N, C-alpha and C positions, 0 to 999 in steps of 0.2 A: 240635507240629503246629498247635495252635490259634493259637500265636503267629505262625507263618508265614502262616496264612490271614488273620489280622487285619492284618499288614503288607501283604499282597497287596491286600486290600480297600481299605486306606488309599491305596496307590499308585494303584489304579484310580480311586478317588474324586478324587484330586488331578489325574490326567490328564484326567478328564472335566470337572472344574471349569476347568482351564486351557484346554481346547479350547473350552468354552462362552464363556469370557471373550474369547479371541482371535477367535472367529467373530463376535462382536458388533461388533468394531472393524474391520470389513472396509473395503476401499477405497471412497471415495465414488464415486457415479455420475459419468458424464462431465459432465452438466449442472451438478451441484453442484461438481465440481472446477473447471469453467470459471468459475463464479460466484465461487468462492473466489479464483481467480487474478485476476479482474477487480477484486475488492474490494481485494486486496493491492496491485495496480498503482495503483489510485486513491488508496489511503492513502499510498503512496510518492510519488506525484505531489503530493499535498497537502503533504507534508513538504518536498518540493523547492520548491514554490511559497512556503511560509512562509520558507524560507531566502533565496530570491530577494527576497521582500518586505522582509526585514530589510536586505538589501544596498541595495535601492532607497530605503528610508526613510533610511538613513544617508547616502546620496548626496544626497537631497533636503534633509536637515538641514544639510549642509555647503554645498550649492550653490544652494538655493532653487528647484530645478527637477529634474524627472526626466529631462529631455532630456540626452542624452550619457552616461547611466548605462550600466553594463555588468553583465550577468548571467553573465559567463564563469565556467565551473566549476560551474554549477548545472543543466545540462542543460535549460535553458529558453531560449526565444527572446524577446527584447524586441521586440515587433512595432511598438508605437507608444509614444511618450513625449513629453509636453509639460511645461509649467510646473506643472500641477496634477494630471495623471493619467497612467496608463500601462496597457498591456495586455501580458501575457506569456502564452506558450503552450508546451505540452510534449506530446510523444507518450507515451501510456500504452497499451502493448499495441498494438492495432490502431486506437485512436481518438486524437483530439486533444482536449485539455482547454485551457481558457484561464482567466485570472484578470484581471479589470478592476479596477484599483486606483486609489487606495488603499482599503483596507477591503473589498475584494471577497472572494469565495469562488470556488473552482474550479467551473467549469461546462463542460458538453460543448460541443464544436465549437471552431472557430478564432476568433480575435479578430474 
């Protein structure tokens, strides 16, 4: 009988510990979730910009200009390009980001 009570109390303790653990990991609030999504979209855009920059730098190394380069396949738009600079932009969620290169970093707004 004592053995049955100790097993029951162990089971109850495990259930309470499991419930406490899962209740602490509840879903984030709407604002926190929206911020997390925005951060993820900006990080993805940053990677997309880096890949497009590599493509543009390779084109510049071969041709001596950014004019005429293509960013096809990178989900960015080459807005302007000349012999020494360029500007690319992409949509991230509901906003537009741009990168003025070379050696630029993503910033809010269009080119």
